[in-house]
N, C-alpha and C positions, 0 to 999 in steps of 0.2 A: 498398561503405559508399555508400547512395544520399542523403547529405546532405553538408553542408558540415563543415569542419573542426571539431573540438571546440574549439578555440580561438575560432571566430567566436561561441560562445555565452557570453555573459557570465553568463548565470543559469542554473543546473541546479534545477529543480524535481523533488522525489521523493514518491511514495507511501512510506509508511513501512512499515505491516504487510503483510507478504507481501514486500517487497522489500528493506525493510532489517531489518527484524525477523521473526524465524520465528514467526510469528503460529500456524501449523499444530500445529506442537509445542505451545504455550499451549493451543490450544483444546481438543488431544486427551489434554491432561493433566487437564482437566476433564471431557469427554465419554465416555472409556473408561471409568473407574471407574463413571460414572454408568450406562452403556449395559449392564455387566455385572450391577450390582447390580438392573437394572431388567429383566433377561431379554432384551435386545435384542440380536439375532445380527445385527451389523453390523461390518464390516471398516473399517481409517481411511478408506479412501476413500467409503464409503458416508455413514459420519458427517461426513466434510468435506463430501461433496455436499449433505446435509441443511442442515448449517450454509450454505453459498453461499445456496441457495435461501431460507432462514427467515430470515438477517441481511438480504439485499437487500427480502425483503417488509416488514420492520419498517422498514427506512429509508425506503421509499417512503411505507409508511403513516403514519409519524410523523417527518418532517424534523425539527421541533422539538424532538426528544427528545435529552436527554444519551445518549452512546454506552453507559454501562453498564445503561440502559433499554433500550436496543435490544437489546443481548446478552441482557438478561433476558426479553425478548419473545421473541427468536430460539429461546432455549431451550424454549419452548413450542411454538413451530412444528417445531423438530426434532423431539421428542416426538409430535406430532401425524405428522408424516410416517414417522416409524419404528414407529408403532403402540403408544406406551408413554405414560404418565402423566408431564407436567411436574412437576418437584420444585423447589419453591421454593428451597430451600437449594441446590441444584445453580444455580439461575437466578442467584441471589444471586452464588455463585462464579465463576461465568462473568463476570458483569457487573463484578467487583472484578479479574479476572486480567489484565486488558492490562499493568500494570505489570510482570508476573511474566514475561511473554513475554520469549524471550531473541534477542538480536540473532543475526543469521548470522555465521559465524566470519570472514568478509571485510569486514564492514560497516565497523569503525573503521579500519583502515588505508586501505580504499578512499576512504572519507570525509575523511581526512584530507590525501589527496593530490589529491584533486579539489578540495579548497577552496584550494589555494594557487594556484589559476588561475580559481577561477568562485566566484559568490556562491551559497550553497546555501539552498533554501526547501523546508519540509514543506507540503504538500500533503493532509490526512489526514482520513478519515472518523472522526475521534475527538473526545472533549473536551478540554480546556485541562487538566483535572485529572490525566486519564488519561495525556495525553504528557509531563506534568511528571514522571511516574515513569519515562518511557521515555529522555527527553532525556538523560539523563547516561549512559546506557548507549551512546549512539552515539560516544561518545569526540570528538566536535568540539559547539562550539556552533554551532546552525545560525543562519544569517542572518536569518531569518525563519521563522514558522510560520503555515499556515492551516489552521484545523482545521473540521469541520461546525460547531460550536458556534459560531464567529464569523460563520458566513456565513447558519445558519440552515436548512440545506439538506444533504444526502450526494452525495457524487460517486455515479454520473456526472452529477449537476446541473452545466450548464455554469458556475454562479455561482462553483464554486469556483477553478476554473481562472481566471476573469475578475477574481476576488480577487487570486489568486496574479501575473497579470498587472498588475496595478493597483500592487501590491508593487514588483515588477523595475522599473516605471515610475518609480517613484520613486529610484530609482538610475540613470535615464538608459536602461534597456536597454527596445529596442523587442521585439515579438513574434518577430521573425525570430533574435531574439538568446536566445531564451528555450527551452532542451530539457526536455523532459518525461521523466523515467524512473521506469517503474513495472512492477509484476508482473501487473496485473489488465487484460485486455483490456477488459472490461466496464466498470470502474469508471475506467479512466485513460485508454487508448488510444482508445477509440471518442469521448468526449468531446472530448480535447485534439485530435483530428484535426478533429473538425467546426469547431474554432475557428482550424485552420490550426498548429497547433504541430506541431514537429517531436518526433518520440519514442522513446525506446529502450527496447526490451521486455527485462527482466530475466527470463528463461525460465527459473525456478529448478524443480530436480526436486522432485515432490510425489506424495505417495502418493494424490493425487485425479487425477493425469494432467496435461495440459495448461496445464488452466483452472487447476488448484489449487483453494484454497477459496474460488473466487468461481465466479459463474454464468456461462454461456455469453452472450458479447456480443449474440447473436443477428443478427448482421450481420458482413460480411467489414469487416476494418480491417487495413492494413499499417503497421506501425512503420517507421521509416527505418532502425532497427538491431537488432540482436538479439544478446543476450549471455546466456550461461548463468549467470554471477557477476555481482556488482558490481566484484568484481577486474579482470574484464575490461574492463570500461570506463575504469576507472583506468589500468589497463596501455596501453591505447590512447591515453589523455591525456598518458601518461608519453612514449611513441614520439614523439608528433606534437611535444610539446615539446622532446625532444632533437633530432629530426629540423631542427625550425625553427632550434634553438641552434646546429647545427651548420653550417646552410646559409649 
């Protein structure tokens, strides 16, 4: 581990979808039936890769649009990439699906344990209404939430992280006391590192390979810690606390 002890971080900021929530399962629940009906020959990896490109393209083109609209536009981009026609009904279903996406099995317990010793902030490319449907599923009340709707921009825009640091600063936490936790190298680690934040890469298994349903970052980025589940991070935090208490 090439960073400070976890106890030195007063605030943990979290990407939500892909890190805490299994968005790939939710996305595929919409895209698989559409692909079958449309005659698209694509496995899960290809569907998610098309989503990754189309979603980031839509966010870049319409930074002020609410996330459901981003997903509707992304569906058209997915269809175009796979040689199919967009379906307005499916586009709407994808836009409304965020609140139905399941959390990962380890999320609830891990967040509860981490919240014992840290303030928790969501930093998510989503709108408030969509996140409100997800929040109860996380098992804890997050101490603060920063959304793309609040900022008027989508990660990897640095303003998302600047806003989160402003919130942390209201609790008296400096930047070196904030640790960002996320799955996406493109959306999270590249911009967080540009600001000088320490980061944890939650490198979950994915049908789309190492990057999951996110695009290639286009540059080399080195997270400070890599874990395969959020439970691993909570276990490390508990071990540190136990060792400190016993010393």
